[in-house]
C-alpha positions as a printed Julia matrix, in Angstrom:
274×3 Matrix{Float64}:
 -19.34  -15.15  -25.18
 -17.42  -13.19  -22.88
 -17.01  -15.15  -19.54
 -18.62  -14.05  -16.7
 -17.07  -12.9   -13.41
 -18.1   -14.94   -9.97
 -19.03  -13.76   -6.87
 -16.54  -15.51   -4.04
 -16.46  -16.18   -0.12
 -13.07  -16.45    0.76
  -9.62  -15.48   -0.81
  -8.52  -18.71   -1.17
 -11.14  -19.66   -3.47
 -10.76  -16.46   -5.26
  -6.45  -17.17   -5.35
  -7.05  -20.76   -6.81
  -9.24  -19.65   -9.34
  -7.16  -16.41  -10.28
  -4.27  -18.95  -11.57
  -6.21  -19.93  -14.29
  -5.94  -16.67  -16.85
  -8.25  -18.42  -19.2
 -11.39  -17.86  -16.69
 -10.6   -14.14  -16.49
  -8.15  -12.4   -19.28
 -10.24  -12.14  -21.67
 -13.44  -10.31  -19.24
 -10.06   -8.12  -18.43
  -9.38   -7.59  -22.34
 -13.09   -7.12  -22.86
 -13.34   -4.01  -20.25
 -10.38   -2.49  -21.89
 -11.9    -2.99  -25.63
 -14.9    -1.24  -24.01
 -12.56    1.68  -23.36
 -11.56    2.11  -26.53
  -7.62    0.46  -25.54
  -6.18   -1.88  -27.9
  -3.12   -2.51  -25.6
  -0.31   -4.64  -27.01
  -0.41   -8.11  -25.21
  -2.0    -7.94  -21.87
   1.03   -8.67  -18.34
  -0.66  -10.18  -15.67
   0.95   -9.72  -12.57
   0.72  -12.85  -10.26
   1.09  -11.0    -6.68
  -1.33   -9.25   -4.72
  -5.01   -9.2    -3.8
  -6.55   -8.28   -6.47
  -6.35   -8.74  -10.86
  -3.77   -6.52  -12.05
  -2.94   -6.48  -15.57
  -0.45   -4.4   -17.52
  -2.55   -3.19  -21.13
   1.21   -2.28  -23.04
   3.77    0.24  -21.11
   1.63    3.04  -20.06
  -1.6     1.6   -18.36
  -2.5    -1.02  -16.05
  -6.07   -2.4   -15.05
  -7.07   -3.35  -11.46
 -10.63   -5.41  -11.03
 -11.38   -5.85   -7.56
 -13.12   -8.88   -6.58
 -16.43   -8.1    -4.67
 -14.96   -8.83   -1.17
 -12.71   -6.65   -1.6
 -14.64   -3.36   -2.53
 -12.92   -1.84    0.44
  -9.72   -1.63   -1.38
 -11.16   -0.27   -4.57
 -12.93    2.62   -2.46
  -9.63    3.43   -1.12
  -7.79    3.08   -4.27
  -9.76    5.18   -5.67
 -10.53    7.93   -3.05
  -6.8     8.37   -2.63
  -5.55    8.87   -6.28
  -8.22   11.49   -6.42
  -7.19   13.07   -2.76
  -3.85   13.18   -3.9
  -4.15   13.9    -7.21
  -1.58   17.15   -7.63
  -0.49   17.47   -4.16
   2.89   14.91   -3.98
   6.01   15.66   -5.28
   6.21   12.4    -5.93
   4.47   10.78   -9.37
   1.42    8.54   -8.57
  -0.8     6.87  -11.05
  -3.92    9.02  -13.0
  -7.15    7.32  -13.24
  -8.07    7.14  -16.83
 -11.81    5.25  -17.02
 -13.74    3.67  -13.52
 -16.42    1.27  -13.92
 -17.8    -2.06  -12.81
 -18.16   -5.67  -14.19
 -20.63   -8.36  -12.5
 -20.16   -6.6    -9.52
 -16.46   -6.4    -9.64
 -15.26   -2.37   -9.65
 -12.57   -1.58  -11.51
  -9.85    1.43  -12.23
  -7.72    1.88  -15.66
  -5.24    3.79  -14.5
  -1.54    5.0   -16.11
   1.22    3.39  -15.42
   4.71    5.18  -13.67
   8.02    4.6   -15.7
  10.1     3.13  -12.83
  11.82   -0.32  -11.74
   9.14   -1.96   -8.4
  11.8    -0.74   -5.38
  12.1    -4.54   -4.11
  14.23   -5.85   -7.11
  16.92   -2.6    -6.32
  16.54   -2.6    -2.84
  18.41   -5.25   -1.58
  21.18   -4.1    -3.96
  21.68   -0.85   -3.21
  24.98    0.58   -1.47
  24.49    1.89    1.96
  24.63    5.55    1.35
  21.86    5.41   -1.43
  19.56    3.38    1.29
  19.79    6.4     3.46
  19.4     8.79    0.49
  15.83    6.93   -0.47
  14.7     6.57    2.9
  14.92   10.42    3.47
  12.52   10.64   -0.04
  10.05    8.32    1.78
  10.27   10.09    4.92
   9.34   13.39    3.42
   6.45   11.95    0.91
   5.13   10.61    4.2
   5.14   13.79    5.39
   3.9    15.13    2.15
   0.55   12.72    2.25
   0.26   13.3     5.61
   0.01   17.42    4.65
  -3.08   16.83    2.18
  -6.63   17.25    3.42
  -8.05   13.68    4.27
 -11.46   14.51    1.26
 -13.8    11.79    1.45
 -11.41    9.41    2.65
 -12.05   10.42    6.37
 -14.97    8.37    5.84
 -12.87    5.21    4.83
 -13.68    2.25    6.54
 -12.32    0.61    9.47
 -11.72    3.94   11.42
  -8.69    4.4    13.23
 -10.12    3.51   16.91
 -11.72    0.43   15.17
  -8.65   -0.68   13.68
  -6.57   -0.73   16.5
  -9.21   -2.3    18.85
  -8.92   -4.83   16.38
  -5.34   -5.4    16.35
  -5.23   -5.84   20.1
  -7.99   -8.06   19.88
  -5.93  -10.36   17.06
  -2.33   -9.81   18.28
  -1.93  -13.06   19.98
  -3.91  -15.59   18.05
  -2.34  -14.3    14.82
   1.32  -14.48   15.95
   0.44  -17.99   17.68
  -0.96  -18.88   14.58
   2.51  -18.01   12.69
   4.34  -19.97   15.46
   6.0   -17.45   17.69
   7.54  -18.8    20.37
   5.66  -19.75   23.77
   8.41  -17.81   25.31
   7.66  -14.37   23.66
   3.96  -14.74   24.06
   4.15  -14.89   27.73
   3.58  -11.49   28.46
   1.98  -10.71   25.52
  -1.59   -9.66   28.03
   0.81   -7.32   29.21
   1.72   -5.44   26.49
  -1.9    -5.73   24.25
  -3.29   -4.2    28.0
  -0.23   -1.05   28.04
  -1.02   -0.75   23.84
  -4.37   -0.07   24.3
  -3.76    3.73   26.82
  -0.49    4.01   24.85
  -1.66    4.39   21.53
  -2.79    7.75   20.54
  -6.57    7.43   19.61
  -7.67   11.71   19.71
  -5.04   12.92   17.61
  -6.02   14.55   14.53
  -5.88   12.32   11.74
  -4.24   12.08    8.52
  -3.7     9.81    5.58
  -2.43    6.39    5.86
  -0.53    5.17    2.77
   0.33    1.61    5.45
   2.55    0.03    3.34
   5.78    2.61    2.38
   7.52   -0.93    1.4
   9.88   -1.58   -1.67
   7.16   -3.71   -3.01
   4.94   -0.45   -3.36
   7.2     2.63   -4.66
   9.69    2.75   -7.74
  12.76    3.43   -8.4
  15.12    5.17  -10.9
  18.77    5.52  -11.28
  20.76    9.09  -12.9
  24.67    8.86  -13.18
  25.16    6.59   -9.95
  22.19    7.84   -7.96
  18.93    6.01   -7.25
  16.03    8.12   -6.58
  12.57    7.12   -5.09
   9.75    7.64   -8.5
   6.92    6.58   -7.57
   4.35    5.31   -5.08
   1.46    2.55   -6.33
  -0.97    0.4    -4.73
  -3.48    2.31   -2.24
  -5.63   -0.53   -1.53
  -4.76   -0.56    2.3
  -4.97    3.21    2.93
  -6.88    4.33    5.72
  -6.65    7.88    8.53
  -5.51    7.7    11.49
  -2.03    8.87   13.79
   0.89   10.0    11.81
   3.89    8.1    13.31
   1.8     4.52   12.02
   2.93    5.36    8.73
   7.02    5.16    9.94
   6.39    1.37   10.7
   6.7    -0.45    7.69
  10.14    1.06    6.59
  11.24    1.03    9.73
  10.46   -2.6     9.96
  11.61   -3.56    6.66
  13.61   -1.52    5.44
  16.35    0.14    8.03
  16.94   -3.44    9.9
  17.43   -1.58   13.26
  20.41    0.93   11.73
  20.77    3.75   13.26
  21.77    5.82   10.66
  19.11    4.45    8.35
  16.46    5.79   11.02
  18.08    8.67   11.13
  18.07    9.16    7.48
  14.02    8.58    7.68
  13.33   10.45   10.16
  14.92   13.51    8.84
  13.36   12.94    5.94
   9.9    13.37    7.88
   8.31   16.6    10.03
   7.27   13.34   12.34
   9.07   13.69   15.28
   9.65   12.13   18.68
   7.0    13.25   21.28
  10.0    12.94   23.73
  12.96   14.2    23.89
  15.53   12.06   23.63
  18.02   11.76   27.37
  21.17   14.12   27.44
């Protein structure tokens, strides 16, 4: 008898349950078999927020707990909306469904090496090359029409309001020194007026970081070769998507920052002073 997927009230309980694969892997394999798939021995990805299983070299099964149904909606809608609109490969949905209230997707598995496995060892000129390609990908995504993603929650205004409201508490919880917390109220008050709310909205991936893209090498050159994980997609102000690669990949280095911006259509609203 195949196990039933339970429901959870919080992520920590789900995380503990997920650690024991015997409670859910048979369900994942039964889902695969129900679609006529006879995969090689599955590979369980232990990171992330959902159940992700590699079904051989060509397929991925993603199962979303009910409390992450919003991520399922974002992932599904993004893959549908962006299909055929990008130069960069993204997964294709082959099957979708629901088991015990848990929605799932069977998607194609892209070739390449996860960026986080390669990025630290890339020579500087190749890091600049990849950042230019990331900037170009951001611009390409943002030229795509919103489609049903325009209804994804939270909306931009609600998202920013929530970020501002929870900012001080979050940094306090994470141990930010008091000297940096002092004056936070003034910064947050300014943020409420400086962040554009009424600009035309575009598709925001939210996480252009090495963990969410693939790289491949031809001879001595590394290229961006795939983009995956669309569970946090929303819509809003375009410059927001420069934050991820700026914070986690440029390390404040001028040439890296310039490479990212050169690849993107996004330009600062005010020209630098001469």
